KOLGU-816611 format. One record per atom (N, C-alpha, C): x, y, z. Coordinates in steps of 0.02 Angstrom, whole numbers, padded with zeros to 5 digits, always signed. Atoms other than C-alpha are relative to their C-alpha. Example, Ala and Ser with C-alpha at 12.3 -4.5 7.8 and 13.67 -1.06 7.14 Angstrom:
+00045-00059+00000
+00615-00225+00390
+00045+00060+00000
-00042-00059-00003
+00684-00053+00357
-00039+00055+00037
***
This chain:
+00066-00024-00020
-04869-00678+07821
-00014-00027+00069
+00019+00019-00069
-04923-00678+08002
-00074+00015+00007
+00072-00010-00010
-05109-00704+08033
-00017-00020+00072
+00019+00008-00070
-05171-00683+08211
-00074+00012+00006
+00073-00008-00005
-05349-00677+08278
-00026+00071-00013
+00026-00069+00007
-05363-00486+08277
+00038+00043-00049
-00036-00037+00051
-05236-00432+08147
+00044-00047-00040
-00045+00038+00043
-05126-00493+08006
+00052+00049-00028
-00051-00044+00030
-04963-00424+07936
+00049-00039-00042
-00050+00029+00044
-04834-00454+07804
+00050+00054-00020
-00054-00043+00023
-04669-00376+07761
+00008-00011-00075
-00008+00003+00073
-04653-00334+07576
+00058+00046-00017
-00059-00041+00012
-04476-00275+07545
+00008+00049+00057
-00010-00053-00049
-04460-00108+07634
-00066+00027+00030
+00066-00020-00022
-04645-00099+07678
-00030-00054+00046
+00038+00045-00043
-04743-00176+07821
-00073+00016-00010
+00072-00008+00011
-04928-00203+07781
-00035-00033+00058
+00037+00024-00059
-05043-00223+07932
-00075+00008-00014
+00073-00002+00008
-05229-00266+07920
-00032-00020+00066
+00036+00014-00061
-05341-00257+08072
-00066-00035-00015
+00067+00028+00005
-05497-00362+08098
-00048+00053+00026
+00048-00048-00027
-05655-00279+08161
+00006+00005+00076
-00010+00000-00072
-05599-00317+08339
+00062+00042+00017
-00059-00035-00025
-05477-00211+08440
+00055-00053+00008
-00053+00050-00007
-05307-00298+08435
+00007-00025+00072
-00010+00030-00067
-05285-00418+08579
+00069+00017+00025
-00066-00014-00028
-05140-00395+08697
+00053-00045-00032
-00048+00047+00028
-05053-00551+08629
+00016+00018-00073
-00011-00017+00070
-05077-00500+08447
+00039+00065-00006
-00035-00064+00001
-05018-00322+08482
+00073-00010+00019
-00069+00014-00021
-04863-00387+08572
+00039-00032-00057
-00034+00033+00056
-04822-00497+08422
+00017+00053-00055
-00013-00052+00049
-04839-00349+08302
+00056+00047+00023
-00050-00046-00027
-04733-00238+08416
+00070-00031-00002
-00065+00032+00003
-04592-00365+08402
+00027-00001-00072
-00022+00001+00070
-04583-00347+08212
+00057+00051-00007
-00057-00046+00008
-04412-00271+08168
-00017+00059-00045
+00012-00061+00040
-04419-00092+08102
+00059+00017-00045
-00060-00014+00041
-04244-00092+08027
-00016-00013-00073
+00007+00005+00073
-04241-00067+07839
-00069+00011-00026
+00067-00016+00024
-04424-00018+07831
-00002+00073-00021
+00014-00068+00023
-04472+00135+07731
-00064+00026+00031
+00063-00020-00028
-04647+00134+07798
-00045-00059+00016
+00051+00049-00018
-04800+00045+07860
-00067+00024-00026
+00068-00013+00022
-04972+00037+07781
-00046-00039+00046
+00047+00032-00048
-05107+00001+07910
-00070+00009-00026
+00070-00001+00019
-05282-00046+07857
-00039-00011+00064
+00032+00004-00066
-05375-00006+08018
-00076-00003-00006
+00073+00000+00006
-05553+00021+07955
-00032+00034+00059
+00035-00028-00059
-05661+00047+08110
+00036-00015+00065
-00036+00020-00061
-05534-00026+08232
+00034+00060+00032
-00032-00054-00038
-05474+00091+08368
+00049-00031+00050
-00049+00021-00051
-05319+00071+08475
-00016+00036+00065
+00008-00034-00065
-05335+00106+08660
+00062+00044+00013
-00053-00048-00014
-05224+00240+08737
+00067-00034+00013
-00061+00035-00016
-05097+00115+08802
+00035-00025-00063
-00029+00024+00063
-05071+00037+08630
+00027+00058-00042
-00023-00059+00037
-05057+00209+08550
+00067+00026+00029
-00063-00022-00032
-04922+00258+08678
+00057-00049-00017
-00051+00049+00018
-04828+00095+08646
+00026+00010-00071
-00017-00010+00069
-04831+00125+08460
+00039+00064-00010
-00034-00064+00006
-04781+00307+08475
+00071-00004+00027
-00067+00007-00028
-04633+00263+08587
+00044-00042-00046
-00039+00045+00042
-04578+00126+08468
+00025+00035-00063
-00019-00031+00064
-04574+00236+08312
+00026+00071+00008
-00017-00070-00012
-04530+00403+08393
+00067+00022-00031
-00067-00020+00023
-04346+00405+08345
+00019-00034-00066
-00013+00030+00066
-04365+00329+08171
-00023+00049-00053
+00023-00039+00058
-04394+00402+07999
-00059-00034-00033
+00053+00040+00028
-04534+00279+07971
-00062+00042-00015
+00063-00032+00018
-04688+00342+07880
-00054-00052+00008
+00055+00046-00013
-04851+00264+07934
-00064+00030-00030
+00062-00020+00031
-05005+00278+07825
-00055-00045+00027
+00054+00037-00032
-05167+00227+07910
-00065+00012-00038
+00064-00003+00035
-05325+00188+07811
-00055-00012+00052
+00053+00003-00049
-05476+00223+07921
-00067+00018-00031
+00066-00012+00030
-05662+00234+07893
-00041+00052+00036
+00038-00052-00034
-05712+00374+08010
+00041+00064+00007
-00035-00064-00008
-05670+00558+08026
+00030+00006+00070
-00027-00001-00069
-05644+00535+08214
+00067-00036+00001
-00064+00038+00003
-05510+00402+08181
+00053+00039-00038
-00049-00041+00037
-05428+00516+08052
+00028+00055+00044
-00023-00051-00046
-05421+00650+08185
+00051-00027+00051
-00046+00031-00048
-05337+00532+08309
+00068-00013-00033
-00063+00013+00036
-05207+00480+08179
+00036+00066-00014
-00031-00066+00014
-05177+00662+08132
+00033+00028+00064
-00029-00024-00063
-05149+00707+08315
+00063-00038+00018
-00059+00041-00012
-05028+00563+08333
+00058+00023-00044
-00050-00025+00046
-04936+00629+08181
+00031+00066+00025
-00026-00062-00028
-04920+00800+08263
+00047-00013+00058
-00040+00014-00060
-04851+00725+08423
+00064-00038-00016
-00057+00044+00013
-04734+00595+08350
+00031+00012-00068
-00024-00008+00068
-04720+00634+08166
-00005-00064-00038
-00001+00060+00042
-04729+00515+08021
-00067-00032-00015
+00067+00030+00009
-04916+00472+08033
-00042+00042-00046
+00050-00035+00039
-05047+00517+07906
-00060-00046-00010
+00062+00039+00008
-05228+00460+07894
-00026+00008-00071
+00031+00001+00066
-05316+00414+07733
-00066-00035+00004
+00063+00036+00003
-05489+00358+07687
+00013-00071-00027
-00010+00071+00018
-05512+00171+07655
+00013-00010-00074
-00009+00009+00072
-05515+00194+07466
+00061+00038-00028
-00057-00040+00022
-05354+00298+07460
+00067-00038+00007
-00061+00040-00007
-05226+00157+07457
+00057+00026-00043
-00053-00027+00043
-05130+00235+07312
+00030+00063+00031
-00025-00061-00033
-05117+00403+07403
+00042-00020+00061
-00037+00022-00059
-05060+00311+07560
+00067-00028-00021
-00063+00029+00024
-04928+00214+07463
+00047+00056-00024
-00041-00057+00023
-04866+00377+07383
+00029+00037+00059
-00025-00033-00061
-04852+00457+07555
+00060-00038+00030
-00054+00041-00028
-04743+00312+07614
+00062+00003-00046
-00056-00001+00047
-04636+00328+07457
+00003-00063-00043
+00004+00060+00041
-04692+00170+07370
-00012+00023-00072
+00009-00021+00070
-04671+00191+07181
-00067-00025-00028
+00065+00019+00030
-04832+00184+07078
-00001-00070-00028
-00003+00067+00029
-04774+00024+06995
-00011-00055+00053
+00009+00050-00053
-04781-00065+07164
-00070+00003+00033
+00065-00008-00031
-04957-00005+07209
-00044-00062-00010
+00041+00059+00012
-05040-00155+07126
+00022-00057+00046
-00025+00052-00044
-04928-00271+07227
-00024+00012+00073
+00021-00018-00067
-04971-00179+07389
-00075-00013+00008
+00072+00013-00002
-05157-00187+07349
-00015-00075+00004
+00008+00072-00001
-05141-00374+07317
+00016-00029+00070
-00019+00022-00067
-05053-00401+07484
-00055+00018+00050
+00054-00021-00043
-05190-00302+07573
-00060-00049-00007
+00057+00046+00012
-05326-00410+07492
+00016-00070+00028
-00019+00067-00025
-05231-00571+07533
-00004-00003+00077
+00003-00003-00073
-05212-00519+07716
-00072+00003+00025
+00070-00004-00020
-05396-00473+07727
-00035-00067-00007
+00031+00067+00011
-05448-00642+07655
+00025-00049+00054
-00028+00045-00051
-05331-00737+07773
-00027+00015+00069
+00026-00020-00065
-05391-00638+07922
-00073-00020+00008
+00070+00020-00002
-05574-00667+07880
-00007-00075+00006
+00002+00073-00002
-05542-00853+07850
+00019-00025+00069
-00024+00018-00067
-05447-00867+08014
-00053+00013+00053
+00052-00019-00048
-05585-00777+08109
-00060-00046-00007
+00057+00045+00011
-05721-00885+08030
+00014-00069+00029
-00017+00066-00027
-05629-01045+08075
-00002+00000+00076
+00000-00005-00074
-05606-00986+08255
-00070+00003+00028
+00069-00007-00026
-05791-00942+08274
-00039-00066-00010
+00034+00064+00011
-05842-01115+08208
+00021-00053+00050
-00025+00050-00048
-05746-01205+08346
-00044-00004+00062
***
């Protein structure tokens, strides 16, 4: 598990789970995530919520996954964000947006068997807790 100020992520077998804070990912945090190896991954589940990536980060991500078979499911809380993810999917392929409460649908899209959904949900909750705890500690300094 990697917990940074603006995002947290964990590799769970052939799945990478990424949880964003309410802040846009910092340059340093984004660079760390972009170094995560993609080999042997079936997909990535991103819990973005209200977080938006700037155009430069979207281009970096698109270039990184362009020639892979990686499926990326993004949980977002606004229709505008779903539109951005959908457009990215048209341009690059492999992306699909889901509402925040559709984690099972997102896991199915990636190809995660239903028996692993509970594990994925647990990892998401753990990352969210660690990220909130880390953010709270940083703001108390």
